[in-house]
C-alpha positions in Angstrom: -53.5 -102.4 56.9 -50.8 -102.1 54.6 -52.7 -99.1 52.6 -53.2 -97.1 55.8 -49.3 -97.6 56.1 -48.5 -96.7 53.0 -50.6 -93.3 53.5 -49.3 -92.4 56.8 -45.6 -92.8 55.8 -46.9 -90.5 52.7 -48.3 -88.3 54.8 -45.8 -88.1 57.1 -43.1 -87.1 54.4 -45.5 -84.8 53.3 -46.3 -83.3 56.3 -42.7 -82.9 57.2 -41.8 -81.3 53.7 -44.7 -78.5 54.3 -43.7 -78.1 57.9 -40.2 -77.1 57.1 -41.6 -75.0 54.1 -44.3 -73.1 56.5 -41.2 -72.5 59.0 -38.6 -71.0 56.5 -41.2 -68.5 55.1 -42.1 -67.6 59.1 -38.5 -66.8 59.4 -38.1 -65.0 56.2 -40.6 -62.6 57.3 -39.7 -62.1 60.6 -35.5 -61.5 59.3 -36.4 -60.6 55.5 -33.4 -63.0 54.3 -35.4 -63.0 50.3 -36.7 -59.9 49.2 -39.0 -61.2 46.6 -41.0 -58.4 44.9 -42.9 -60.5 42.5 -44.0 -62.7 44.9 -45.7 -62.2 48.9 -44.5 -63.8 51.9 -47.7 -63.8 53.3 -49.5 -65.4 50.9 -46.5 -68.2 50.3 -47.3 -68.4 54.4 -51.1 -68.8 53.7 -50.5 -71.4 51.1 -47.8 -73.7 52.5 -49.3 -73.2 56.3 -53.0 -74.2 55.0 -51.5 -76.9 53.2 -49.4 -78.4 56.2 -52.7 -78.0 58.3 -54.9 -79.8 56.1 -52.2 -83.0 55.8 -51.8 -82.8 59.3 -55.3 -83.9 59.6 -55.2 -86.6 56.9 -52.0 -87.9 58.5 -53.9 -88.0 61.9 -57.1 -89.5 60.6 -55.3 -92.0 58.9 -53.0 -92.9 62.0 -56.5 -93.2 63.8 -57.9 -95.7 61.2 -54.7 -97.9 61.3 -55.5 -98.3 64.9 -58.8 -99.3 64.3 -57.9 -101.5 61.5 -55.2 -103.1 63.5 -57.4 -104.0 66.4 -59.7 -105.6 63.8 -57.7 -107.7 62.3 -56.5 -109.1 65.9 -59.9 -109.8 66.6 -61.2 -111.4 63.3 -57.4 -113.3 63.6 -58.5 -114.5 67.3 -61.8 -115.4 66.1 -61.0 -117.5 63.3 -57.9 -119.3 65.0 -60.6 -120.2 67.3 -62.5 -121.6 64.9 -60.0 -123.7 63.7 -58.8 -125.0 66.9 -63.1 -125.8 67.7 -63.1 -128.2 64.3 -60.0 -129.6 65.0 -61.1 -130.6 68.4 -64.4 -131.8 67.4 -62.7 -133.9 64.7 -60.2 -135.3 67.5 -63.2 -135.5 69.6 -65.3 -137.6 67.2 -62.8 -139.8 66.2 -61.7 -141.0 69.9 -65.3 -141.4 70.5 -65.2 -144.0 67.5 -62.2 -145.7 69.3 -63.9 -146.2 72.6 -67.0 -146.9 71.0 -65.9 -150.1 69.5 -69.3 -151.6 68.1 -70.8 -148.2 66.8 -70.9 -147.6 63.2 -68.2 -145.3 61.5 -69.4 -143.3 58.6 -67.4 -141.8 55.9 -69.2 -138.4 56.4 -67.9 -138.5 60.2 -65.6 -135.7 60.0 -66.6 -134.2 56.1 -67.9 -130.9 57.2 -65.2 -130.1 59.6 -62.7 -130.4 57.1 -64.5 -128.4 54.4 -64.9 -125.7 57.1 -61.6 -125.9 58.0 -60.6 -125.2 54.0 -62.6 -121.9 54.4 -61.0 -121.0 57.7 -57.4 -121.2 55.6 -58.4 -118.8 53.0 -59.9 -116.5 55.9 -57.0 -116.6 57.9 -54.6 -115.9 55.1 -56.6 -113.0 53.6 -56.4 -111.3 56.9 -54.0 -108.0 55.7 -52.7 -107.6 59.3 -49.2 -105.8 58.7 -47.1 -103.5 60.9 -44.7 -100.4 60.0 -41.7 -102.8 60.6 -41.8 -106.1 58.5 -39.6 -107.6 61.5 -42.2 -107.0 64.0 -42.4 -110.3 66.1 -46.2 -110.4 65.3 -46.2 -109.9 61.7 -43.3 -112.6 61.5 -45.4 -115.0 63.5 -48.5 -114.7 61.6 -46.3 -115.3 58.1 -45.1 -118.0 59.6 -48.4 -119.4 60.4 -50.0 -118.7 57.6 -47.4 -120.4 55.6 -47.9 -123.4 57.7 -51.7 -123.2 56.9 -50.9 -123.6 53.3 -48.5 -126.4 54.1 -48.7 -129.3 56.9 -51.9 -128.2 57.7 -53.5 -127.8 54.3 -51.4 -131.8 54.1 -53.7 -132.9 57.4 -57.2 -131.5 55.7 -56.5 -133.7 52.6 -55.4 -136.8 54.6 -59.1 -136.6 56.5 -60.5 -137.8 53.0 -58.8 -141.1 53.7 -61.5 -141.9 56.3 -64.0 -142.1 53.8 -61.6 -144.3 51.7 -61.3 -146.5 54.3 -64.7 -146.7 55.3 -65.2 -147.9 51.7 -62.4 -150.3 51.4 -63.5 -151.9 54.7 -67.2 -152.1 53.2 -65.7 -153.8 49.9 -64.1 -156.4 52.4 -67.3 -157.3 54.2 -68.5 -157.9 50.9 -65.9 -160.0 49.3 -65.6 -161.6 52.9 -69.4 -162.3 54.2 -71.3 -161.5 50.9 -73.1 -158.7 53.0 -72.5 -155.3 53.7 -71.5 -155.5 57.4 -71.2 -152.0 59.3 -67.9 -150.4 59.4 -66.5 -150.0 63.3 -63.0 -148.8 64.6 -62.2 -152.5 64.2 -62.4 -152.7 61.2 -58.8 -153.3 59.4 -58.5 -150.0 57.5 -60.5 -148.1 59.3 -58.8 -148.6 62.8 -55.6 -147.8 60.9 -57.0 -144.7 59.8 -58.8 -143.2 62.6 -55.6 -143.9 65.1 -53.0 -142.0 62.6 -55.6 -138.9 62.2 -56.0 -138.8 65.9 -52.1 -138.2 66.0 -52.1 -135.7 63.4 -54.9 -134.2 65.0 -53.2 -133.8 68.3 -50.1 -132.2 66.3 -52.5 -129.8 64.9 -54.4 -128.8 67.9 -51.1 -128.4 69.5 -49.5 -125.4 66.9 -53.0 -124.0 66.8 -53.3 -123.7 70.7 -49.7 -122.0 70.7 -50.4 -119.2 68.1 -53.7 -118.6 70.0 -52.2 -117.8 73.3 -49.5 -116.0 71.3 -52.0 -113.8 70.0 -53.5 -113.2 73.3 -50.1 -112.5 74.8 -49.2 -109.5 72.4 -52.8 -108.2 72.9 -52.5 -107.6 76.7 -54.7 -111.1 77.1 -57.9 -108.9 75.9 -59.4 -112.4 74.7 -58.3 -114.7 77.3 -57.6 -117.7 75.2 -57.6 -120.2 77.9 -61.2 -119.4 78.4 -62.0 -119.7 74.9 -60.8 -123.2 75.0 -62.2 -124.3 77.8 -65.9 -122.9 76.3 -64.9 -124.8 73.0 -64.5 -128.1 74.9 -67.2 -127.8 77.4 -69.6 -127.6 74.1 -67.8 -130.4 72.4 -67.9 -132.8 75.4 -71.0 -132.3 76.6 -72.6 -135.9 77.3 -76.3 -136.3 75.8 -78.6 -138.6 77.9 -80.8 -141.7 76.4 -83.0 -140.2 73.4 -85.8 -141.8 74.9 -85.4 -140.6 78.8 -84.9 -137.2 76.8 -88.5 -137.5 75.2 -89.8 -138.4 78.9 -88.8 -135.3 80.4 -91.1 -132.3 80.7 
């Protein structure tokens, strides 16, 4: 989009200059202000008029391209903000389920894939070239703040996710020292329980910010995405309760 804006500004100025020159030559032909024996007014009118018409076509095409790229950038931005929300919701749900099911084993890879995907989403969102003609545009400023947040607090949160694997390993070592056996680590294990609780709290904060930004994008685009439905669809998929595996196998 930034390239489109530069071209639009350049062609707008050039079109204006050519339009003025064409108009002045037309007036000169009508009122004969200057008599250039060595230059034909008609020839100059043809040259500048043709250049103006060509530049105007380029300007119109660039404006159309800018509008298309603007909508595409908004679509891509909204989609990836939705992916960030989805991965965060999966992390929060999995961690909460571990706390609720205290006897289930906590695996150190529980949220690893989601964290890796979030790292990719950070780079994708920051690479989206979303600009407007005014740098003080509300959407541009909000998007810049969101991108900065992704690189600071959000990136810190993604890094903190690694503590779950560290906590599980630490509790496994503790089990070996205490009992001589590698017992399963659960959400009641000393280090793992604290880390899970802290990550749930941090994830809730992240979800709130992403939720607010997703709603902002939707409101700024005349609600063409329906953010609330996007959230509901994500939550329904993640919150699905699976039947017992034996019951599922028996079903026809």
